[in-house]
C-alpha positions, 0 to 999 in steps of 0.5 A: 673526127672533123669538127663542124663549124655551126655558125649562128647568124642573126637571121638564124637566131631570129628565125629560131626565136620566132619559132620558139615563141610561136611554139610556146604560144601554141603550147600555152593555148593548147594546155590552157582552157580558153580565156573568157573575159568581160570588157567594160563600156570604155573598152568596148568604145575602143572597137572601131572598124578602122583597120578591119575587114568584114563579111556579112551573112544574111542581114548582118544584124548581130556583130562580133569582132574577131582578132586573128593572125595568119600564124594561128592555126585555130584562126584558120580552122575557125574561119569555116565556122564563122562563115556558117553563122547566120544573120551576122556581121564578122569584123576581122582585126588582122594582127601583124604576126610574130615572124617575118613570114607571118607579117608578110602574109598579114600584109598580103591580106591587108593590102589585098583589094578583097581582104576577106577573100585573101584571108579565106585563101590563107585560111584554106592554105593557099598562097598569098599574092605578094602585096605592099602597102602601109601596115600601120593598121596591123600594128594599131590592131596589135596595140588595141588587142593589148589594150583590151587584154587579149592574149591569144588568137582567135579572140571573139568579142561579142556585142555585150563585151563578152570575150571568148578565146580559142577555137569554137564551133559555129553553134557555140559562137551563135549561142554566145551571140544570142546571149549577148543580144539578150543582155 
């Protein structure tokens, strides 16, 4: 019987490690209930619109901040729910991703002239247009997410500092937005 030489290159090792990390993250997200935390005023003051892109539905009087990743299937699935919100401004904080492909797609979205459209294309499973620009904003968003204690995507921050993580329907998001506005 012939012996097969299976040489593991650093690139294959990195790809395998990235897939393993993504699988572990998804398993944790699926097996854990959505995390809910409350941010204090100091943490809320860290939320800026630098390094973000936004969409406005209606008058956009209620605002949420959404941390998302191109590698997150729930981030793609929640996008149509965000589009159904009424009278809302959705501020999106794109994270850089944990793999080369995720980072490239995040850069493609971030570097696009119309970031919201590029993200919606990614969410719909469409290919991205290769782009090059400075990805410092993506890294800053990652650092901010860490400072805020966000551990999964999508994470939604409401005006009262309430944070929900995981997949929610537009009705659940709207209900939480209403509660946030009344406090």
